[in-house]
VOFI-160523 format. One line per 10 residues: number of its first residue (from 1); their letters; for each residue x, y, z of C-alpha. Coordinates in nm, 2 decimals. Layout:
REM VOFI-160523
NUM	A	X:Y:Z | ... .
***
This chain:
REM VOFI-160523
1	XXXXXXXXXX	-1.50:0.34:0.89 | -1.37:0.19:1.21 | -1.06:0.34:1.38 | -0.78:0.13:1.51 | -0.60:0.27:1.81 | -0.24:0.16:1.88 | 0.04:0.31:2.08 | 0.34:0.41:1.88 | 0.54:0.14:2.05 | 0.30:-0.14:1.99 .
11	XXXXXXXXXX	0.23:-0.02:1.64 | 0.60:0.00:1.52 | 0.68:-0.34:1.68 | 0.38:-0.51:1.52 | 0.44:-0.36:1.18 | 0.80:-0.47:1.15 | 0.66:-0.83:1.16 | 0.43:-0.81:0.86 | 0.52:-1.00:0.55 | 0.63:-0.86:0.21 .
21	XXXXXXXXXX	0.37:-0.82:-0.06 | 0.32:-1.16:-0.21 | 0.38:-1.21:-0.58 | 0.04:-1.38:-0.63 | -0.30:-1.23:-0.54 | -0.51:-1.54:-0.59 | -0.69:-1.51:-0.26 | -0.79:-1.22:-0.04 | -0.52:-1.11:0.20 | -0.47:-0.84:0.46 .
31	XXXXXXXXXX	-0.26:-0.54:0.37 | -0.11:-0.34:0.65 | 0.02:0.00:0.54 | 0.19:0.23:0.78 | 0.28:0.60:0.71 | 0.58:0.71:0.91 | 0.66:1.08:0.90 | 1.02:1.15:0.99 | 1.11:1.47:1.18 | 1.27:1.75:0.97 .
41	XXXXXXXXXX	1.64:1.72:0.94 | 1.65:1.37:1.09 | 1.62:1.15:0.79 | 1.98:1.01:0.81 | 1.94:0.93:1.17 | 1.61:0.75:1.11 | 1.76:0.54:0.82 | 2.06:0.44:1.04 | 1.83:0.35:1.32 | 1.62:0.12:1.10 .
51	XXXXXXXXXX	1.94:-0.04:0.95 | 2.06:-0.12:1.30 | 1.72:-0.26:1.39 | 1.73:-0.48:1.08 | 2.08:-0.60:1.16 | 1.97:-0.69:1.51 | 1.66:-0.86:1.39 | 1.84:-1.08:1.14 | 2.11:-1.17:1.39 | 1.83:-1.30:1.61 .
61	XXXXXXXXXX	1.69:-1.52:1.34 | 1.40:-1.30:1.26 | 1.19:-1.44:0.98 | 0.96:-1.15:0.89 | 0.98:-0.97:0.56 | 0.89:-0.60:0.50 | 0.91:-0.33:0.24 | 0.98:0.04:0.31 | 0.86:0.29:0.05 | 0.96:0.65:0.04 .
71	XXXXXXXXXX	0.69:0.89:-0.08 | 0.82:1.12:-0.36 | 0.56:1.40:-0.34 | 0.35:1.57:-0.08 | 0.41:1.74:0.25 | 0.68:1.62:0.49 | 0.93:1.33:0.47 | 0.71:1.02:0.47 | 0.78:0.65:0.45 | 0.53:0.37:0.41 .
81	XXXXXXXXXX	0.59:0.02:0.53 | 0.37:-0.23:0.36 | 0.31:-0.60:0.40 | 0.06:-0.88:0.36 | -0.08:-1.13:0.60 | -0.29:-1.43:0.48 | -0.54:-1.38:0.76 | -0.59:-1.23:1.10 | -0.47:-1.54:1.29 | -0.12:-1.49:1.14 .
91	XXXXXXXXXX	-0.09:-1.17:1.35 | -0.10:-1.38:1.67 | 0.24:-1.53:1.61 | 0.51:-1.41:1.85 | 0.85:-1.30:1.73 | 1.13:-1.33:1.98 | 1.37:-1.14:1.75 | 1.14:-0.84:1.77 | 1.17:-0.84:2.15 | 1.54:-0.87:2.14 .
101	XXXXXXXXXX	1.58:-0.55:1.94 | 1.33:-0.34:2.13 | 1.60:-0.11:2.28 | 1.72:-0.02:1.93 | 1.37:0.07:1.83 | 1.32:0.28:2.15 | 1.65:0.47:2.13 | 1.74:0.49:1.76 | 1.42:0.50:1.57 | 1.13:0.64:1.77 .
111	XXXXXXXXXX	1.31:0.97:1.86 | 1.33:1.06:1.49 | 0.96:0.99:1.41 | 0.71:1.28:1.41 | 0.39:1.09:1.34 | 0.27:0.74:1.27 | -0.05:0.65:1.09 | -0.16:0.28:1.05 | -0.42:0.14:0.81 | -0.54:-0.21:0.72 .
121	XXXXXXXXXX	-0.70:-0.30:0.39 | -0.83:-0.61:0.22 | -0.69:-0.71:-0.12 | -0.93:-0.74:-0.42 | -0.77:-1.02:-0.63 | -1.06:-1.03:-0.87 | -0.95:-0.69:-1.01 | -0.57:-0.72:-0.95 | -0.26:-0.83:-1.13 | 0.03:-1.00:-0.95 .
131	XXXXXXXXXX	0.29:-0.78:-0.78 | 0.61:-0.73:-0.98 | 0.90:-0.86:-0.77 | 1.15:-0.62:-0.94 | 0.93:-0.31:-0.87 | 1.13:-0.02:-0.75 | 0.85:0.23:-0.77 | 0.48:0.22:-0.72 | 0.22:0.48:-0.82 | -0.06:0.48:-0.57 .
141	XXXXXXXXXX	-0.40:0.64:-0.62 | -0.65:0.67:-0.33 | -1.02:0.71:-0.35 | -1.29:0.85:-0.11 | -1.63:0.72:-0.21 | -1.98:0.73:-0.04 | -2.12:0.42:-0.22 | -1.87:0.14:-0.20 | -2.08:-0.11:-0.38 | -2.13:0.13:-0.68 .
151	XXXXXXXXXX	-1.76:0.21:-0.69 | -1.68:-0.17:-0.71 | -1.93:-0.20:-0.99 | -1.73:0.05:-1.19 | -1.39:-0.09:-1.13 | -1.52:-0.44:-1.20 | -1.65:-0.34:-1.54 | -1.35:-0.12:-1.64 | -1.09:-0.37:-1.51 | -1.25:-0.65:-1.71 .
161	XXXXXXXXXX	-1.23:-0.44:-2.02 | -0.86:-0.36:-1.96 | -0.77:-0.73:-1.90 | -0.95:-0.83:-2.22 | -0.76:-0.57:-2.42 | -0.42:-0.59:-2.26 | -0.41:-0.95:-2.12 | -0.38:-0.84:-1.76 | -0.50:-0.59:-1.50 | -0.28:-0.28:-1.46 .
171	XXXXXXXXXX	-0.26:-0.26:-1.08 | -0.35:-0.40:-0.75 | -0.68:-0.29:-0.58 | -0.74:-0.28:-0.21 | -1.04:-0.18:0.01 | -0.96:-0.02:0.34 | -1.12:-0.17:0.65 | -0.94:0.00:0.95 | -0.77:0.33:1.00 | -0.82:0.69:1.11 .
181	XXXXXXXXXX	-1.09:0.94:1.00 | -0.88:1.04:0.70 | -0.84:0.69:0.57 | -0.95:0.65:0.20 | -1.20:0.38:0.10 | -1.01:0.22:-0.19 | -0.65:0.22:-0.32 | -0.50:0.13:-0.66 | -0.12:0.05:-0.67 | 0.06:0.02:-1.00 .
191	XXXXXXXXXX	0.42:-0.12:-0.98 | 0.71:-0.01:-1.20 | 1.07:-0.11:-1.23 | 1.19:0.24:-1.32 | 1.05:0.59:-1.38 | 1.09:0.55:-1.76 | 0.82:0.28:-1.75 | 0.57:0.55:-1.66 | 0.63:0.72:-1.99 | 0.46:0.43:-2.17 .
201	XXXXXXXXXX	0.16:0.58:-2.35 | -0.16:0.37:-2.32 | -0.53:0.42:-2.37 | -0.70:0.55:-2.06 | -0.93:0.31:-1.88 | -1.23:0.52:-1.99 | -1.12:0.49:-2.36 | -1.08:0.12:-2.33 | -1.42:0.07:-2.18 | -1.59:0.30:-2.42 .
211	XXXXXXXXXX	-1.44:0.13:-2.72 | -1.57:-0.20:-2.58 | -1.93:-0.11:-2.50 | -2.00:0.20:-2.69 | -2.05:0.56:-2.58 | -2.41:0.52:-2.46 | -2.35:0.23:-2.22 | -2.02:0.39:-2.11 | -2.20:0.71:-2.02 | -2.43:0.52:-1.79 .
221	XXXXXXXXXX	-2.12:0.38:-1.60 | -1.96:0.72:-1.58 | -2.28:0.85:-1.41 | -2.23:0.59:-1.15 | -1.87:0.68:-1.11 | -1.93:1.06:-1.06 | -2.22:0.98:-0.83 | -2.01:0.78:-0.59 | -1.66:0.94:-0.61 | -1.60:1.21:-0.35 .
231	XXXXXXXXXX	-1.22:1.27:-0.39 | -0.91:1.11:-0.53 | -0.53:1.18:-0.50 | -0.21:1.00:-0.60 | 0.16:0.97:-0.51 | 0.46:0.78:-0.63 | 0.68:0.59:-0.39 | 1.04:0.46:-0.42 | 1.15:0.14:-0.26 | 1.43:0.18:-0.01 .
241	XXXXX	1.60:-0.16:-0.03 | 1.85:-0.09:0.25 | 1.58:-0.08:0.51 | 1.36:-0.34:0.36 | 1.40:-0.71:0.41 .
***
């Protein structure tokens, strides 16, 4: 796993310019996800700073779109900014509105940030549904594996079974390419309009696959799964529309 090293200034500026998650995942794209930990007791100041930056950016005809997700569990007060780029070349584009609002970033946002952690992943459209535009929540599961090719084999087979039964995939898969030493290898994001949607009772992926191929063949795939999986964890995130664009 490679490590990308960016100063906090360069990082925040560049991240504000990534695009919103596209509705369609027909081709592979680049996902930039950024974890921003806000200092204790300074959430209101951070929010106001981002609002002012957003206002400045729009007044200067900024064209970029971004989403800001607020993590609902875990340690600290953490936000994730997430966006898609069609390719690496798109990151070369200059944004004059960004430069015009640098002072706001410097004075009203950065003083309230405790830590920043950036990651870049590749979308996996062959296993993924489209992103729901009215999604206000996402449930994200992360996976550490030591045999990526074997892990992909599992999600390919199980995702295919889910789509055959339900008509579509359940979430959006990504494979991480750049990030720090604690960056996971894969991520599954499931969008929801409201919390109540998470109460829907559905067969587990394991049950769906087992019903399709039988217990003996399914057991072979589960052996591959447990052989490659090192760790997994999950959070839910709530979209903050006021500081998204």
